[in-house]
C-alpha positions in Angstrom: -8.5 6.1 23.9 -5.3 4.5 22.6 -5.0 3.2 19.1 -2.6 0.6 17.7 -0.7 2.2 14.9 0.8 -0.5 12.6 4.2 0.2 11.1 4.4 -0.7 7.4 8.0 -0.7 6.2 8.7 -0.4 2.5 12.5 -0.1 2.6 12.8 -3.3 0.5 10.4 -2.1 -2.2 9.9 1.6 -2.5 13.1 2.4 -0.6 15.1 0.4 -3.1 14.0 2.8 -5.8 16.2 5.6 -4.3 19.3 6.3 -6.3 22.2 4.0 -5.3 19.9 2.0 -2.9 19.3 -1.1 -4.9 20.1 -4.4 -3.0 20.8 -8.0 -3.9 18.9 -10.8 -2.2 21.4 -11.3 0.6 21.4 -7.5 1.4 17.6 -7.6 1.5 17.8 -10.4 4.1 20.2 -8.3 6.2 17.7 -5.5 6.2 14.8 -7.9 6.9 16.5 -9.2 10.1 17.0 -5.6 11.3 13.3 -4.8 10.6 12.3 -7.8 12.7 14.5 -6.6 15.5 12.7 -3.3 15.3 9.3 -5.1 15.5 7.8 -3.6 12.4 4.3 -5.0 11.7 4.4 -5.3 7.9 7.4 -5.7 5.6 6.7 -4.9 2.0 9.2 -7.3 0.4 9.0 -6.4 -3.3 7.2 -6.3 -6.6 7.3 -9.9 -7.7 6.2 -9.5 -11.3 8.9 -6.9 -12.0 11.8 -9.4 -12.2 12.9 -12.9 -11.3 15.2 -11.4 -8.7 12.4 -9.6 -7.0 10.2 -12.7 -7.1 12.9 -14.7 -5.5 13.6 -12.1 -2.8 9.9 -12.1 -1.8 10.0 -15.8 -1.3 13.3 -15.7 0.7 12.0 -12.8 2.9 8.8 -14.7 3.6 10.8 -17.7 4.7 13.0 -15.6 6.9 10.1 -13.7 8.6 7.9 -16.7 9.3 5.0 -15.6 11.5 6.9 -12.6 13.1 5.4 -10.0 10.7 3.1 -9.7 7.8 5.0 -10.0 4.4 3.5 -7.9 1.7 4.0 -8.0 -2.1 3.1 -5.1 -4.4 1.1 -5.4 -7.6 -0.7 -3.2 -10.1 -4.4 -3.8 -10.6 -3.5 -6.4 -13.1 -4.3 -10.1 -12.8 -0.8 -11.3 -13.9 0.8 -9.1 -11.2 -1.6 -10.5 -8.6 -0.9 -14.1 -9.7 2.8 -13.5 -9.4 2.5 -12.0 -6.0 0.4 -14.9 -4.8 2.9 -17.4 -6.1 5.8 -15.6 -4.4 3.8 -15.6 -1.1 2.4 -19.1 -1.3 4.5 -20.4 1.6 4.3 -17.2 3.6 2.8 -17.6 7.1 1.2 -14.1 7.1 0.8 -13.0 3.5 -0.6 -9.7 2.2 -1.2 -8.6 -1.4 -0.9 -4.8 -2.0 -2.7 -3.8 -5.2 -4.0 -0.5 -6.6 -4.4 2.0 -9.3 -4.2 5.8 -9.8 -7.1 8.0 -8.7 -6.0 11.6 -9.5 -7.2 13.5 -12.5 -3.7 13.2 -14.0 -3.5 9.5 -13.5 -7.0 8.8 -14.7 -7.0 10.9 -17.9 -3.3 11.4 -18.8 -1.5 8.3 -17.6 -4.2 5.6 -17.8 -6.4 7.4 -20.4 -9.6 6.0 -18.9 -12.6 7.2 -16.9 -13.4 7.5 -13.2 -16.0 4.7 -13.6 -13.5 2.4 -15.1 -11.0 3.1 -12.3 -13.5 2.0 -9.7 -14.3 -1.1 -11.7 -10.7 -2.0 -12.0 -10.0 -1.3 -8.4 -12.9 -3.5 -7.2 -11.9 -6.3 -9.6 -8.3 -6.3 -8.4 -9.3 -6.5 -4.8 -11.7 -9.3 -5.4 -9.1 -11.2 -7.5 -6.5 -10.9 -4.8 -9.0 -12.1 -2.2 -9.1 -15.4 -4.0 -5.5 -15.9 -2.8 -5.2 -14.2 0.5 -7.5 -12.8 3.2 -5.3 -9.7 3.8 -5.5 -7.4 0.8 -4.3 -3.8 0.9 -5.4 -1.4 -1.8 -3.4 1.7 -2.7 -5.1 4.8 -4.2 -2.1 6.0 -6.2 -1.7 9.8 -6.3 -4.4 10.2 -3.7 -2.8 13.4 -2.5 -3.9 15.1 -5.7 -7.3 13.4 -6.1 -10.8 14.8 -5.8 -12.1 14.2 -2.3 -15.5 12.9 -3.3 -14.1 10.5 -5.9 -11.4 9.2 -3.5 -14.1 8.5 -0.9 -16.1 6.5 -3.6 -13.0 4.5 -4.4 -12.3 3.7 -0.7 -15.9 2.8 -0.1 -15.9 0.4 -3.1 -12.7 -1.4 -2.3 -13.6 -1.9 1.3 -17.0 -3.4 0.1 -14.9 -5.6 -2.2 -12.9 -7.0 0.7 -9.9 -4.7 1.2 -8.6 -5.0 4.8 -6.3 -1.9 4.5 -6.6 1.1 2.2 -3.4 3.1 1.6 -3.7 6.8 0.9 -0.3 7.8 -0.6 1.1 11.2 -1.3 2.7 9.8 -4.4 4.2 13.0 -5.8 5.3 14.6 -2.5 2.7 17.3 -3.4 0.7 17.7 -0.1 1.1 19.9 2.9 0.3 18.5 6.4 -2.9 20.5 7.1 -4.5 19.6 3.7 -3.4 15.9 4.0 -4.8 15.7 7.5 -8.1 17.1 6.2 -8.1 14.5 3.4 -7.8 11.6 5.9 -10.4 13.2 8.2 -12.8 13.5 5.2 -12.5 9.8 4.5 -13.0 8.9 8.1 -16.2 11.0 8.2 -17.6 10.2 4.7 -16.8 6.6 4.0 -19.6 4.7 5.7 -17.8 1.4 5.9 -14.4 2.9 7.0 -14.6 1.0 10.3 -14.3 -2.3 8.3 -10.7 -1.5 7.2 -7.5 0.2 8.3 -6.6 3.5 6.7 -2.9 3.7 5.9 -0.7 6.7 4.8 2.4 6.5 2.6 4.1 9.8 2.3 7.1 10.8 0.1 9.8 13.2 1.1 10.3 15.3 -2.0 9.7 18.5 0.0 11.0 17.1 3.3 7.4 16.7 4.6 7.0 13.0 4.8 7.1 12.7 8.6 4.8 15.7 9.1 2.3 14.3 6.6 2.4 10.9 8.2 1.7 12.3 11.6 -1.1 14.5 10.3 -2.6 11.3 8.8 -2.4 9.5 12.1 -3.8 12.5 14.0 -6.9 12.4 11.7 -7.6 8.7 11.9 -5.0 6.6 10.0 -4.0 3.4 11.8 -1.1 2.3 9.6 1.9 4.4 8.6 
């Protein structure tokens, strides 16, 4: 059976964080037009709350894209971030808000200094808050590549119940190997009871040159966005 694999392009957001790769608004529009020529499904246009320039770029990209692709804006699991993203996307034909929070031991206890229970609560609240603005909400489980399998499954289950349409499983630190990353995606496909109600996405970093292999391992094991 064939599956539609959605292509989510984050050149204009995550790609811009690469050294020497920052772009002004006009340069972002040039890239946007090329992405449309390539028929990508989703364009992550920026992180609106981070700066007035990023906010403006998301607005301009949404206007340029029209209904030819989904335009996505990144947020943290923070209401002011989500408000800003919604405002930047208010005239967008096909808007998506991408919100999330860290789920690994390091992120929970060292970076955020909180508890697993609070992480799930914040994740659910962020998705529900974003759903007040848009139907299409993507949740990212930051540092999922280093997270506990069982806890990650609980988070995914909870955010899908809260209304997430896509759940993004990133290898945030470029830590994973393809076999293990594939097993992680397969575990979610087999243990999250509502997984059929959302698309599982993978977002892999190339620190060790493994991003393509990791992405393909994710798709082989059930991911439908990459």
